[in-house]
C-alpha positions in Angstrom: 0.0 0.0 0.0 1.2 3.6 -0.6 2.5 5.9 2.0 0.1 7.3 4.6 -2.3 10.0 3.3 -4.2 12.6 5.3 -7.3 13.1 3.1 -9.5 11.1 0.7 -8.3 13.5 -2.1 -4.7 12.6 -1.4 -5.5 8.9 -1.4 -7.2 9.2 -4.7 -4.4 11.3 -6.2 -1.9 8.7 -5.1 -3.4 6.1 -7.4 -2.9 5.6 -11.2 -5.1 7.9 -13.4 -7.5 5.2 -14.5 -8.0 4.0 -10.9 -8.5 7.7 -9.8 -11.5 7.9 -12.1 -13.1 4.8 -10.6 -12.4 6.0 -7.0 -13.9 9.4 -7.8 -17.1 7.7 -9.1 -17.3 5.4 -6.1 -16.9 8.4 -3.8 -19.6 10.2 -5.7 -22.0 7.2 -5.5 -21.4 6.9 -1.8 -22.2 10.6 -1.3 -25.4 10.2 -3.3 -26.4 7.2 -1.3 -25.7 8.9 2.0 -25.7 12.7 1.4 -25.1 13.5 5.1 -22.0 11.3 5.3 -18.6 12.7 6.2 -15.3 11.3 5.1 -12.0 10.6 6.7 -9.0 8.3 6.3 -9.1 5.3 8.6 -6.6 2.4 8.5 -5.0 4.3 5.6 -8.0 4.1 3.3 -11.0 6.3 2.5 -13.8 5.9 5.0 -17.3 7.4 4.8 -18.7 8.3 8.3 -22.2 8.7 9.6 -22.9 10.5 12.9 -19.3 10.2 13.8 -19.1 6.4 13.2 -17.3 4.6 10.3 -19.9 3.5 7.8 -18.1 2.2 4.7 -14.5 1.9 3.6 -13.2 1.7 0.1 -9.7 1.1 -1.2 -7.8 0.5 -4.4 -5.4 -2.4 -4.8 -3.3 -3.6 -7.7 -6.1 -5.6 -9.4 -9.3 -4.7 -7.6 -11.3 -2.2 -5.6 -12.5 -3.3 -2.1 -15.5 -2.1 -0.3 -16.2 -3.1 3.4 -18.2 -4.0 5.3 -21.0 -6.0 3.7 -24.5 -5.1 5.0 -26.9 -7.7 6.2 -29.5 -8.2 3.5 -32.1 -10.4 2.0 -31.4 -13.5 0.0 -31.7 -11.7 -3.4 -29.1 -9.1 -2.4 -26.8 -11.8 -1.0 -27.0 -13.7 -4.3 -26.3 -10.5 -6.2 -23.1 -9.7 -4.2 -22.0 -13.4 -4.0 -19.6 -13.1 -7.0 -17.8 -10.2 -5.3 -17.7 -11.5 -1.7 -14.2 -12.0 -0.3 -14.2 -13.4 3.1 -16.8 -12.4 5.7 -16.9 -8.7 5.3 -15.3 -7.6 2.0 -16.6 -7.0 -1.5 -13.9 -7.2 -4.2 -14.4 -5.7 -7.6 -11.9 -6.5 -10.4 -10.4 -3.5 -12.2 -10.6 -5.6 -15.4 -14.4 -5.7 -15.4 -17.0 -2.9 -15.4 -17.4 -1.5 -12.0 -20.9 -2.2 -10.5 -21.4 1.4 -9.3 -25.2 0.9 -8.6 -24.4 -2.1 -6.4 -21.8 0.0 -4.4 -24.4 2.7 -4.0 -26.9 0.2 -2.7 -24.3 -1.2 -0.3 -23.8 2.2 1.3 -27.6 2.9 1.4 -28.2 -0.4 3.2 -25.4 0.2 5.7 -26.9 3.7 6.4 -30.4 2.2 6.7 -29.2 -0.4 9.2 -27.7 2.4 11.2 -31.2 3.9 11.4 -30.6 6.6 8.8 -32.8 6.6 5.7 -30.6 6.8 2.6 -31.2 8.3 -0.8 
């Protein structure tokens, strides 16, 4: 992983140009899903916060984007995220395939909803 960064902007800028575009779009989708979310760097990666608590993390790796944690959901949603599930709490999206931005949006919305905050 790259050197420590202080802001989400610095984190995104530290990645290759093509990955920066993806990270900016993910950030935008997360903000649309949870407009009142804040953001910080936690564990060296971008983290969206809600009411002072960490809500969703996202990070860029050599071959994939990771989003954590995975919200509790119904069977249909679990089946939809199954191809991306990595371990108990991580979704891994290959950089070689189209990024499922709508799914990432829904992950954030579900996490916010589970925190008792209606999402957009």
